[in-house]
C-alpha positions as CSV (number, residue, x, y, z in Angstrom):
1,X,63.2,295.1,136.7
2,X,60.7,294.9,139.7
3,X,58.8,298.1,138.4
4,X,58.4,296.6,135.0
5,X,57.1,293.2,136.5
6,X,54.9,295.3,138.7
7,X,53.6,297.5,135.9
8,X,52.6,294.0,133.9
9,X,51.0,292.6,136.9
10,X,48.5,295.6,137.3
11,X,48.0,296.2,133.7
12,X,46.9,292.6,133.3
13,X,45.0,292.7,136.4
14,X,43.1,295.9,135.2
15,X,42.5,294.1,131.6
16,X,40.9,291.0,133.3
17,X,38.8,293.0,135.6
18,X,37.3,295.0,132.7
19,X,36.7,291.6,131.0
20,X,35.2,290.1,134.0
21,X,32.7,293.0,134.7
22,X,31.6,292.7,130.8
23,X,31.0,289.0,131.4
24,X,29.2,289.3,134.7
25,X,26.7,292.0,133.0
26,X,25.1,288.9,131.2
27,X,21.4,288.3,132.5
28,X,20.4,285.6,135.1
29,X,23.7,286.1,137.1
30,X,23.1,286.9,140.9
31,X,24.9,289.3,143.1
32,X,28.5,288.9,143.6
33,X,29.9,287.2,146.6
34,X,33.2,287.9,147.8
35,X,35.7,286.4,150.2
36,X,36.6,289.8,151.5
37,X,37.0,292.2,153.3
38,X,36.6,289.6,156.3
39,X,39.0,286.7,157.0
40,X,36.3,284.3,156.6
41,X,35.7,282.6,153.3
42,X,32.1,282.3,151.9
43,X,30.7,279.2,150.9
44,X,29.5,280.5,147.3
45,X,31.3,279.7,143.9
46,X,31.4,281.6,140.7
47,X,29.2,280.4,138.0
48,X,30.3,278.2,135.4
49,X,32.3,280.0,132.7
50,X,32.6,283.2,134.5
51,X,35.4,284.9,136.0
52,X,35.6,287.1,139.2
53,X,38.5,289.0,140.2
54,X,39.1,290.4,143.8
55,X,42.0,292.7,144.8
56,X,43.1,295.2,147.4
57,X,45.9,296.7,149.6
58,X,46.8,296.3,153.2
59,X,48.6,298.7,155.8
60,X,49.9,297.0,158.8
61,X,51.7,298.5,161.8
62,X,53.1,296.6,164.8
63,X,55.4,298.0,167.1
64,X,58.2,299.9,165.3
65,X,57.4,297.9,162.2
66,X,55.3,299.0,159.1
67,X,54.2,296.9,156.1
68,X,52.1,297.7,152.9
69,X,50.7,295.0,150.6
70,X,49.5,295.9,146.9
71,X,47.6,293.7,144.7
72,X,46.4,290.7,146.5
73,X,44.6,289.7,143.4
74,X,42.5,286.5,143.8
75,X,41.0,285.2,140.6
76,X,37.8,282.8,140.9
77,X,37.2,280.7,137.6
78,X,33.8,278.9,137.4
79,X,34.4,275.4,136.1
80,X,31.2,273.7,137.2
81,X,28.0,274.7,138.8
82,X,29.6,274.1,142.2
83,X,33.2,274.2,141.6
84,X,35.7,277.0,140.9
85,X,39.5,277.5,140.5
86,X,41.2,279.8,142.7
87,X,44.5,281.6,141.4
88,X,46.1,284.0,143.8
89,X,48.7,286.4,142.2
90,X,52.0,287.6,143.9
91,X,51.1,290.8,146.1
92,X,53.9,293.3,146.3
93,X,54.9,294.1,149.8
94,X,57.2,296.7,151.4
95,X,58.3,295.9,154.9
96,X,60.0,298.7,157.3
97,X,61.7,298.8,160.6
98,X,63.9,301.4,162.4
99,X,66.7,300.0,160.6
100,X,65.7,298.0,157.5
101,X,63.6,298.2,154.6
102,X,62.7,294.8,152.6
103,X,60.4,294.9,149.5
104,X,59.2,292.2,146.7
105,X,56.8,290.0,145.8
106,X,55.0,287.1,148.0
107,X,54.2,283.8,146.9
108,X,51.3,283.2,144.7
109,X,48.7,280.5,145.4
110,X,46.6,277.9,143.8
111,X,43.5,276.1,145.0
112,X,40.0,275.0,144.2
113,X,36.6,275.5,146.2
114,X,33.7,273.0,146.0
115,X,30.2,273.8,147.4
116,X,29.0,270.5,149.0
117,X,25.5,271.5,150.1
118,X,23.0,274.4,149.6
119,X,21.5,276.1,152.7
120,X,17.9,276.0,153.9
121,X,15.4,278.6,153.6
122,X,16.0,282.1,155.6
123,X,15.9,281.2,159.3
124,X,16.9,277.2,158.9
125,X,19.6,275.6,160.7
126,X,20.8,273.9,157.7
127,X,23.9,275.7,156.5
128,X,25.4,275.9,153.3
129,X,28.6,274.1,153.4
130,X,32.0,274.3,151.1
131,X,35.4,273.1,151.3
132,X,38.4,275.0,150.1
133,X,41.8,273.3,149.2
134,X,44.8,275.6,148.2
135,X,48.4,275.8,148.6
136,X,51.0,278.7,148.2
137,X,53.7,278.3,145.5
138,X,57.2,279.3,146.1
139,X,57.4,282.0,143.5
140,X,58.0,285.1,145.6
141,X,61.0,287.2,146.2
142,X,63.7,285.6,148.6
143,X,62.7,287.6,151.5
144,X,59.2,286.4,151.3
145,X,59.4,283.1,149.6
146,X,58.5,279.9,151.6
147,X,60.9,277.0,151.3
148,X,58.1,274.5,150.3
149,X,54.5,274.5,149.3
150,X,52.3,275.5,152.3
151,X,48.9,273.5,151.8
152,X,45.8,274.3,153.6
153,X,42.2,273.1,153.5
154,X,39.2,275.1,154.7
155,X,35.7,274.0,156.0
156,X,33.2,276.8,155.3
157,X,29.6,277.2,156.5
158,X,27.2,279.8,156.1
159,X,23.5,280.4,157.8
160,X,21.2,283.3,156.6
161,X,19.5,284.1,160.0
162,X,17.3,286.5,158.6
163,X,16.9,288.9,155.7
164,X,19.6,291.2,157.0
165,X,21.7,289.0,159.3
166,X,23.8,286.3,158.1
167,X,26.7,284.1,160.1
168,X,29.4,282.3,158.4
169,X,32.3,280.5,159.9
170,X,35.4,278.5,158.8
171,X,37.4,275.6,160.5
172,X,40.8,275.3,158.8
173,X,44.2,273.2,159.0
174,X,47.2,274.1,157.4
175,X,50.6,272.3,157.1
176,X,53.3,274.6,157.8
177,X,56.4,273.4,156.2
178,X,59.7,275.0,156.9
179,X,63.2,274.3,155.8
180,X,64.0,272.0,158.8
181,X,60.7,271.2,160.3
182,X,57.1,271.4,159.8
183,X,54.0,271.5,161.9
184,X,50.0,271.6,161.7
185,X,48.4,275.1,162.5
186,X,44.5,274.6,163.3
187,X,42.6,278.0,162.9
188,X,38.9,279.0,162.9
189,X,36.7,282.1,162.4
190,X,33.3,283.2,162.8
191,X,31.6,286.2,161.0
192,X,28.4,288.0,161.5
193,X,27.2,290.1,158.5
194,X,24.5,292.9,159.1
195,X,22.6,294.6,156.3
196,X,22.2,298.1,157.5
197,X,20.7,299.4,154.2
198,X,20.1,298.1,150.8
199,X,23.6,299.3,149.9
200,X,25.6,299.3,152.9
201,X,26.4,296.5,155.1
202,X,28.7,295.7,158.2
203,X,30.5,292.9,159.7
204,X,32.2,291.8,163.0
205,X,34.4,288.6,163.2
206,X,36.9,286.6,165.4
207,X,39.5,284.6,164.2
208,X,42.3,282.7,165.7
209,X,45.3,280.5,164.8
210,X,46.5,277.6,167.2
211,X,49.9,276.1,166.1
212,X,50.8,272.5,167.0
213,X,54.2,272.6,168.5
214,X,55.9,273.0,171.9
215,X,56.1,276.5,173.1
216,X,53.4,277.8,170.5
217,X,51.2,280.6,171.6
218,X,47.8,280.8,170.2
219,X,46.8,284.1,168.7
220,X,43.4,285.7,168.7
221,X,41.9,288.6,166.8
222,X,38.6,290.7,166.4
223,X,37.9,292.4,163.1
224,X,35.0,294.6,161.8
225,X,34.2,297.0,159.0
226,X,31.7,298.2,156.5
227,X,30.7,297.2,153.1
């Protein structure tokens, strides 16, 4: 049953991806701007009437545990010149420790992004600003499904510092809702993108999570890569 569902998801994603590529080939459409691979969400929205698909996979290792996430599909649907619908499909996850293996689909998500302000000219201190509102949906396998909706809001900013260097940042607030309790979790990120050539880019990034409950530890991460 799980294999059949996974095949349908992958086939559907491939079909939509082909359709999206055919649509984006229309003239007057600018370069694609994605929310990946860094954690910081962009301020750009998909043009009205177009659909953009981002997907990928993640391998994670922490101590004696290993996990693989496949799919990670996020659909951007342009609803208006500065507004997009965001639909995140369930990723298929396999988590292994020394004694157990758990697998299944994670929760899906639904949200929207609205671009509030355009940025100034290159080198200007005026940022582009967008707001993202989203929530997970309790649709995953029992091992990964949240008991309740997990809403989150993000305020995204972006600056074009030069023709090859950009700066972007997110300030976020999530409401983590568990079966018996709930708490707020602010988080933030800042990412510097550097164009190395016309075809190759790079980025370095910081992001952190600061849950608000007694005894909670803040977590901090550094991230980087090539595009």
